[in-house]
Backbone as CSV, one residue per row, in Angstrom:
resi,resn,N_x,N_y,N_z,CA_x,CA_y,CA_z,C_x,C_y,C_z
1,MET,99.897,90.737,73.306,100.966,91.708,73.472,102.075,91.102,74.329
2,GLU,103.337,91.260,73.910,104.448,90.697,74.669,104.603,91.419,76.001
3,LYS,105.297,90.772,76.940,105.372,91.275,78.316,105.942,92.687,78.379
4,ALA,106.997,92.962,77.616,107.606,94.298,77.640,106.605,95.355,77.193
5,GLY,105.811,94.998,76.189,104.811,95.942,75.702,103.725,96.199,76.731
6,VAL,103.323,95.151,77.435,102.311,95.293,78.483,102.827,96.191,79.595
7,LEU,104.068,95.958,80.021,104.647,96.766,81.088,104.756,98.230,80.686
8,ALA,105.074,98.475,79.417,105.150,99.852,78.935,103.780,100.515,78.979
9,GLN,102.743,99.757,78.627,101.377,100.286,78.674,100.954,100.566,80.112
10,VAL,101.348,99.693,81.036,101.037,99.916,82.455,101.750,101.166,82.958
11,ASP,103.011,101.319,82.594,103.780,102.490,83.027,103.132,103.794,82.551
12,LYS,102.497,103.752,81.406,101.850,104.946,80.849,100.419,105.122,81.356
13,GLY,99.926,104.157,82.132,98.557,104.226,82.617,97.525,103.807,81.595
14,LEU,97.971,103.237,80.478,97.046,102.796,79.433,96.494,101.405,79.723
15,MET,97.170,100.700,80.613,96.662,99.454,81.172,96.834,99.549,82.690
16,LEU,95.929,98.920,83.433,96.001,98.940,84.885,95.801,97.530,85.426
17,PRO,96.465,97.191,86.551,96.253,95.876,87.158,94.891,95.845,87.856
18,LEU,93.899,95.436,87.123,92.520,95.481,87.624,92.252,94.272,88.509
19,MET,91.940,94.520,89.764,91.598,93.437,90.682,90.139,93.032,90.514
20,GLU,89.255,94.039,90.505,87.833,93.775,90.335,87.117,95.079,89.997
21,ALA,85.931,94.950,89.445,85.077,96.105,89.172,83.642,95.649,89.367
22,PHE,82.841,96.489,90.031,81.490,96.048,90.372,80.600,97.260,90.673
23,TYR,79.327,97.064,90.442,78.309,98.086,90.712,77.677,97.787,92.059
24,THR,77.649,98.778,92.952,77.134,98.537,94.294,76.703,99.857,94.934
25,ILE,76.528,99.825,96.234,76.185,101.016,97.007,77.424,101.462,97.775
26,GLN,77.752,102.737,97.650,78.871,103.274,98.426,78.550,103.140,99.907
27,GLY,79.467,102.545,100.654,79.186,102.252,102.050,79.774,103.221,103.049
28,GLU,80.685,104.102,102.602,81.434,104.902,103.557,81.421,106.383,103.204
29,GLY,81.674,107.205,104.223,81.910,108.623,104.008,80.707,109.407,103.518
30,PHE,80.982,110.523,102.851,79.947,111.485,102.471,78.911,110.893,101.518
31,HIS,79.347,110.026,100.600,78.450,109.506,99.574,77.806,108.170,99.934
32,LYS,77.876,107.786,101.191,77.299,106.499,101.593,75.825,106.446,101.222
33,GLY,75.401,105.250,100.806,74.006,105.053,100.439,73.696,105.336,98.987
34,THR,74.678,105.810,98.216,74.451,106.119,96.810,75.062,105.036,95.922
35,ALA,74.462,104.834,94.759,74.947,103.815,93.830,76.200,104.306,93.104
36,ALA,77.139,103.393,92.885,78.369,103.744,92.177,79.013,102.481,91.633
37,TYR,79.825,102.671,90.609,80.599,101.577,90.017,82.020,101.684,90.544
38,PHE,82.484,100.637,91.190,83.808,100.631,91.804,84.832,99.961,90.885
39,ILE,85.961,100.625,90.725,87.097,100.080,90.009,88.212,99.897,91.025
40,ARG,88.514,98.645,91.372,89.559,98.363,92.365,90.845,97.980,91.636
41,VAL,91.845,98.834,91.809,93.124,98.647,91.146,94.091,97.942,92.093
42,GLY,94.772,96.910,91.595,95.729,96.172,92.396,97.026,96.930,92.592
43,GLY,97.708,96.580,93.679,98.991,97.182,94.000,98.900,98.120,95.183
44,CYS,99.630,97.796,96.258,99.710,98.688,97.417,100.906,98.282,98.256
45,ASP,101.711,99.272,98.662,102.853,98.993,99.533,102.759,99.769,100.843
46,VAL,101.547,100.244,101.164,101.360,100.994,102.406,101.353,100.038,103.601
47,GLY,100.748,98.876,103.431,100.906,97.784,104.387,100.195,97.919,105.715
48,CYS,98.945,98.347,105.726,98.178,98.427,106.974,97.873,97.016,107.480
49,HIS,98.203,96.737,108.734,98.053,95.369,109.240,96.603,94.940,109.302
50,TRP,95.667,95.912,109.389,94.245,95.587,109.485,93.529,95.656,108.133
51,CYS,94.246,95.860,107.064,93.628,95.998,105.739,92.710,94.812,105.439
52,ASP,91.514,95.101,104.940,90.557,94.024,104.630,90.577,93.620,103.160
53,VAL,91.516,94.168,102.392,91.696,93.733,100.998,93.188,93.493,100.723
54,LYS,93.814,92.707,101.573,95.241,92.434,101.400,95.534,91.718,100.086
55,GLU,94.516,91.065,99.547,94.707,90.398,98.263,94.957,91.398,97.138
56,SER,94.750,92.672,97.417,95.011,93.703,96.406,96.475,94.133,96.381
57,TRP,97.251,93.791,97.393,98.581,94.358,97.544,99.522,94.013,96.399
58,ASN,99.521,92.771,95.983,100.457,92.319,94.945,99.855,92.567,93.562
59,ALA,100.338,93.591,92.897,99.791,93.946,91.582,99.977,92.837,90.562
60,ASP,101.008,92.016,90.745,101.288,90.956,89.782,100.186,89.892,89.745
61,LEU,99.364,89.857,90.775,98.281,88.870,90.823,97.058,89.310,90.016
62,HIS,97.075,90.546,89.532,95.895,91.094,88.872,96.241,91.480,87.434
63,PRO,95.481,90.983,86.489,95.859,91.112,85.076,95.826,92.556,84.585
64,PRO,96.893,92.986,83.911,96.850,94.299,83.271,95.688,94.356,82.278
65,THR,94.841,95.329,82.461,93.619,95.459,81.665,93.616,96.813,80.978
66,ALA,93.274,96.836,79.720,93.264,98.086,78.957,92.280,99.071,79.562
67,VAL,92.727,100.317,79.705,91.869,101.359,80.253,90.586,101.496,79.430
68,ASP,90.680,101.358,78.123,89.487,101.468,77.281,88.455,100.400,77.635
69,THR,88.920,99.214,77.986,88.001,98.148,78.401,87.363,98.480,79.745
70,ILE,88.167,98.986,80.677,87.646,99.371,81.993,86.584,100.452,81.852
71,VAL,86.863,101.435,81.014,85.925,102.549,80.816,84.643,102.068,80.137
72,ARG,84.771,101.205,79.152,83.585,100.669,78.461,82.657,99.973,79.445
73,ASP,83.219,99.144,80.306,82.399,98.415,81.267,81.794,99.353,82.308
74,ALA,82.569,100.348,82.726,82.069,101.306,83.711,80.904,102.117,83.150
75,ALA,81.039,102.561,81.904,80.008,103.400,81.296,78.691,102.665,81.138
76,ALA,78.765,101.358,81.036,77.547,100.562,80.891,76.825,100.360,82.215
77,ALA,77.505,100.695,83.313,76.945,100.397,84.630,76.436,101.613,85.386
78,SER,77.141,102.739,85.315,76.796,103.876,86.172,77.443,105.140,85.646
79,ASP,76.951,106.297,86.104,77.606,107.556,85.747,78.467,108.086,86.890
80,THR,78.518,107.327,87.994,79.399,107.674,89.115,80.389,106.539,89.325
81,ILE,81.660,106.887,89.286,82.736,105.898,89.348,83.592,106.174,90.585
82,VAL,83.918,105.120,91.318,84.828,105.227,92.460,86.065,104.381,92.150
83,VAL,87.211,105.028,92.111,88.473,104.321,91.885,89.138,104.112,93.244
84,THR,89.439,102.856,93.540,89.989,102.514,94.842,91.041,101.430,94.667
85,GLY,91.492,100.850,95.765,92.534,99.847,95.656,92.521,98.882,96.816
86,GLY,93.719,98.367,97.167,95.013,98.845,96.749,95.199,100.345,96.929
87,GLU,96.284,100.809,96.335,96.560,102.236,96.282,96.610,102.656,94.822
88,PRO,95.506,103.237,94.311,95.428,103.529,92.874,96.470,104.513,92.371
89,LEU,96.974,105.385,93.257,97.925,106.386,92.786,99.331,105.832,92.579
90,MET,99.503,104.531,92.781,100.754,103.913,92.342,100.860,103.950,90.825
91,TRP,99.744,104.179,90.160,99.687,104.170,88.701,99.224,105.530,88.210
92,ASP,99.560,105.847,86.972,99.136,107.110,86.364,97.637,107.031,86.062
93,MET,96.869,107.853,86.743,95.416,107.827,86.601,94.896,108.747,85.494
94,ALA,95.795,109.513,84.857,95.347,110.473,83.849,94.616,109.818,82.673
95,PRO,95.142,108.751,82.068,94.419,108.144,80.947,93.036,107.636,81.339
96,LEU,92.924,107.007,82.508,91.624,106.501,82.946,90.636,107.631,83.165
97,THR,91.040,108.652,83.896,90.081,109.713,84.221,89.720,110.552,82.994
98,SER,90.668,110.746,82.082,90.348,111.538,80.885,89.301,110.824,80.036
99,ARG,89.405,109.512,79.950,88.429,108.750,79.170,87.068,108.700,79.862
100,LEU,87.091,108.566,81.177,85.819,108.595,81.910,85.166,109.972,81.791
101,LYS,85.970,111.022,81.906,85.440,112.384,81.780,84.845,112.629,80.395
102,SER,85.467,112.050,79.379,84.970,112.268,78.019,83.568,111.692,77.839
103,ARG,83.183,110.805,78.739,81.845,110.221,78.713,80.912,110.890,79.715
104,GLY,81.371,111.972,80.315,80.524,112.748,81.211,80.312,112.129,82.581
105,MET,81.256,111.333,83.017,81.082,110.619,84.276,81.658,111.395,85.453
106,LYS,81.052,111.195,86.627,81.566,111.759,87.875,82.544,110.740,88.454
107,ILE,83.740,111.219,88.823,84.807,110.296,89.208,85.308,110.626,90.610
108,HIS,85.280,109.618,91.474,85.780,109.742,92.839,87.015,108.858,92.992
109,ILE,87.881,109.230,93.924,89.017,108.382,94.259,89.113,108.235,95.772
110,GLU,89.493,107.036,96.195,89.800,106.764,97.596,91.278,106.402,97.655
111,THR,92.069,107.201,98.384,93.516,107.053,98.357,94.140,107.383,99.703
112,SER,95.288,106.761,99.957,96.077,107.108,101.133,96.896,108.378,100.888
113,GLY,97.023,108.759,99.626,97.830,109.924,99.281,99.321,109.667,99.311
114,ALA,99.710,108.396,99.405,101.126,108.056,99.545,101.927,108.283,98.263
115,TYR,101.230,108.494,97.151,101.882,108.771,95.870,101.291,110.055,95.289
116,PRO,102.034,110.730,94.412,101.536,111.985,93.843,100.179,111.807,93.151
117,LEU,99.349,112.807,93.289,98.020,112.777,92.692,98.112,112.954,91.184
118,THR,97.527,112.015,90.454,97.398,112.131,89.008,95.927,111.958,88.649
119,GLY,95.543,112.442,87.496,94.153,112.322,87.070,93.326,113.531,87.453
120,THR,92.102,113.545,86.951,91.146,114.623,87.203,89.967,114.037,87.969
121,TRP,89.635,114.641,89.127,88.676,114.036,90.040,87.589,115.013,90.464
122,ASP,86.380,114.493,90.582,85.273,115.288,91.118,85.218,115.208,92.642
123,TRP,85.768,114.133,93.193,85.745,113.968,94.650,86.978,113.166,95.070
124,ILE,87.715,113.726,96.012,88.918,113.064,96.527,88.693,112.738,97.993
125,CYS,88.701,111.450,98.300,88.651,110.989,99.686,90.068,110.596,100.083
126,LEU,90.651,111.358,100.991,91.995,111.082,101.484,91.891,110.304,102.791
127,SER,92.502,109.133,102.805,92.521,108.318,104.018,93.973,108.011,104.371
128,PRO,94.625,108.926,105.090,96.055,108.779,105.361,96.344,107.606,106.289
129,LYS,97.523,107.026,106.103,97.950,105.895,106.903,99.295,106.205,107.556
130,LYS,99.529,105.597,108.712,100.746,105.874,109.480,101.996,105.325,108.804
131,ASN,101.863,104.234,108.065,103.035,103.573,107.493,103.701,104.360,106.374
132,LYS,102.900,105.198,105.684,103.442,105.923,104.532,102.639,107.207,104.379
133,ALA,103.243,108.317,104.683,102.527,109.591,104.767,102.117,110.108,103.390
134,PRO,101.035,110.884,103.343,100.642,111.527,102.083,101.735,112.472,101.581
135,VAL,101.760,112.648,100.267,102.757,113.524,99.645,102.058,114.631,98.854
136,GLY,102.815,115.687,98.562,102.276,116.763,97.741,101.208,117.567,98.456
137,ASP,100.303,118.142,97.664,99.287,119.041,98.209,97.921,118.380,98.350
138,ILE,97.898,117.051,98.473,96.614,116.349,98.458,95.731,116.719,99.644
139,HIS,96.319,117.097,100.772,95.486,117.527,101.898,94.608,118.722,101.496
140,GLN,95.203,119.661,100.804,94.470,120.858,100.399,93.473,120.577,99.290
141,ARG,93.676,119.525,98.540,92.786,119.209,97.426,91.684,118.221,97.809
142,ALA,91.827,117.597,98.973,90.857,116.591,99.402,89.510,117.227,99.747
143,HIS,88.450,116.569,99.310,87.096,116.975,99.686,86.675,116.327,101.001
144,GLU,87.311,115.221,101.303,86.926,114.400,102.447,88.176,113.768,103.052
145,LEU,88.327,113.907,104.371,89.384,113.229,105.104,88.737,112.121,105.919
146,LYS,89.164,110.899,105.701,88.584,109.751,106.412,89.707,108.995,107.103
147,VAL,89.682,109.019,108.422,90.722,108.367,109.209,90.145,107.114,109.853
148,ILE,90.823,106.002,109.647,90.415,104.736,110.244,90.941,104.691,111.679
149,VAL,90.052,104.394,112.607,90.425,104.396,114.025,90.544,102.957,114.522
150,TYR,91.757,102.603,114.902,92.036,101.278,115.470,92.288,101.378,116.971
151,ASN,92.826,102.530,117.398,93.075,102.762,118.816,92.990,104.258,119.107
152,ARG,93.109,104.616,120.368,92.930,106.007,120.779,93.941,106.947,120.123
153,HIS,95.149,106.480,119.896,96.166,107.332,119.295,95.756,107.795,117.897
154,ASP,94.918,107.033,117.227,94.478,107.413,115.882,93.681,108.717,115.888
155,LEU,93.108,109.079,117.018,92.392,110.354,117.110,93.377,111.525,117.025
156,LYS,94.518,111.378,117.672,95.571,112.399,117.566,96.096,112.457,116.132
157,PHE,96.310,111.306,115.545,96.752,111.212,114.151,95.753,111.919,113.233
158,ALA,94.469,111.720,113.485,93.419,112.355,112.687,93.491,113.877,112.782
159,GLU,93.677,114.389,113.967,93.749,115.838,114.140,94.964,116.421,113.436
160,GLU,96.076,115.708,113.480,97.286,116.189,112.808,97.046,116.349,111.308
161,HIS,96.312,115.424,110.718,96.034,115.527,109.285,94.919,116.524,108.993
162,ALA,93.969,116.650,109.884,92.896,117.624,109.687,93.455,119.047,109.632
163,GLU,94.506,119.304,110.386,95.121,120.635,110.383,95.690,121.009,109.022
164,LEU,95.962,120.015,108.197,96.567,120.260,106.883,95.543,120.424,105.773
165,THR,94.269,120.135,106.066,93.239,120.187,105.031,92.668,121.583,104.877
166,SER,91.899,121.779,103.823,91.236,123.062,103.596,90.040,123.199,104.538
167,PRO,89.557,124.421,104.769,88.407,124.617,105.669,87.147,123.909,105.197
168,ASP,87.044,123.641,103.898,85.839,123.004,103.354,85.891,121.477,103.395
169,CYS,87.013,120.910,103.756,87.155,119.460,103.757,86.291,118.843,104.866
170,LEU,85.537,117.824,104.511,84.716,117.114,105.483,85.579,116.101,106.234
171,LEU,85.357,115.984,107.536,86.208,115.162,108.387,85.431,113.971,108.932
172,TYR,85.974,112.772,108.725,85.301,111.540,109.155,86.242,110.665,109.976
173,LEU,85.673,110.050,111.006,86.344,109.014,111.777,85.583,107.719,111.560
174,GLN,86.295,106.674,111.211,85.642,105.400,110.891,86.276,104.270,111.699
175,PRO,85.469,103.523,112.441,86.031,102.406,113.200,86.576,101.322,112.292
176,GLU,87.757,100.818,112.634,88.294,99.668,111.918,87.392,98.473,112.230
177,TRP,86.982,97.767,111.203,85.902,96.791,111.313,86.154,95.733,112.379
178,SER,87.365,95.236,112.466,87.638,94.113,113.375,87.576,94.513,114.845
179,VAL,87.673,95.820,115.120,87.616,96.282,116.515,86.473,97.292,116.713
180,ARG,85.477,97.229,115.854,84.417,98.236,115.874,83.678,98.306,117.214
181,GLU,83.480,97.166,117.863,82.756,97.185,119.129,83.546,97.917,120.208
182,ARG,84.854,97.865,120.102,85.696,98.543,121.089,85.854,100.028,120.795
183,VAL,86.043,100.388,119.515,86.388,101.777,119.209,85.193,102.656,118.851
184,THR,84.061,102.073,118.479,82.912,102.903,118.108,82.465,103.814,119.252
185,PRO,82.346,103.330,120.501,81.990,104.244,121.590,83.007,105.369,121.764
186,LEU,84.278,105.071,121.544,85.323,106.087,121.629,85.116,107.166,120.564
187,ILE,84.787,106.741,119.343,84.552,107.684,118.255,83.313,108.533,118.528
188,VAL,82.239,107.905,118.986,81.002,108.635,119.285,81.274,109.713,120.327
189,GLU,81.973,109.355,121.376,82.310,110.325,122.425,83.146,111.470,121.860
190,TYR,84.095,111.123,120.997,84.991,112.144,120.443,84.240,113.109,119.528
191,VAL,83.384,112.569,118.681,82.634,113.419,117.750,81.661,114.324,118.506
192,MET,81.070,113.831,119.561,80.174,114.674,120.357,80.933,115.821,121.022
193,ALA,82.184,115.570,121.379,83.008,116.611,121.983,83.668,117.505,120.936
194,ASN,83.784,116.991,119.699,84.450,117.727,118.610,83.565,117.645,117.369
195,PRO,82.465,118.408,117.336,81.429,118.207,116.314,81.811,118.581,114.892
196,ARG,83.004,119.071,114.658,83.408,119.277,113.253,83.673,117.927,112.581
197,TRP,83.903,116.895,113.397,84.088,115.547,112.878,82.750,114.855,112.719
198,ARG,82.700,113.866,111.813,81.522,113.039,111.604,81.916,111.569,111.750
199,VAL,80.931,110.735,112.001,81.166,109.299,112.086,80.912,108.676,110.716
200,SER,81.852,107.855,110.275,81.648,107.054,109.070,81.632,105.586,109.481
201,LEU,80.674,104.850,108.957,80.581,103.418,109.204,80.677,102.672,107.880
202,GLN,81.158,101.453,107.926,81.211,100.620,106.715,79.831,99.973,106.525
203,THR,78.886,100.805,106.078,77.495,100.342,106.017,77.304,99.214,105.010
204,HIS,78.179,99.118,104.017,78.047,98.015,103.051,78.254,96.662,103.724
205,LYS,79.056,96.635,104.781,79.260,95.379,105.494,78.023,95.008,106.309
206,TYR,77.351,96.008,106.849,76.093,95.733,107.547,75.017,95.282,106.561
207,LEU,75.087,95.801,105.329,74.118,95.426,104.299,74.482,94.122,103.608
208,ASN,75.688,93.630,103.904,76.181,92.385,103.311,76.255,92.467,101.786
209,ILE,76.839,93.591,101.324,77.059,93.780,99.887,78.528,94.132,99.683
210,PRO,79.038,94.028,98.449,80.463,94.347,98.196,80.819,95.782,98.563
């Protein structure tokens, strides 16, 4: 397919810049410890300085892949799919999720919310970032709010976003990996004083799996 045609397919969400896809154990948040197939979509302009997948930022580095191919591979691996990035909502997620749904799959997304929500989701994990605020009504639609804690001010940031979520939204504080020894005691103390919050750890890193 010529370049213009590929770009048109990407614009429609019929192709996505696929960075990687793999079957593993969910390491974070409410579903930690459960098996899932991860679809990591390239492209992100949120620009967190501590991001551990900066190689995902430039979408041009990741080949546009037909959604039908992504879905075929996902269906062969698991019935639970996690779409992550990068920032997956830079792209139209409707074609991907409609095809996954047609196969009876449970679909989760991990997003900063910096772009409008597209697609149909069984679980929305909103992880807002300071560089680019969430848009639309995603706070009210999120099942899980997960705030990465790099310093004490992030606790205030977390509360500001928690105020925007629905009463049923689960609230998580997760230490940024590179400073976990410094901030984990801070998070533990905070959660004990504010028990509506929960601690999330990147357990996949402790397990040494993707």
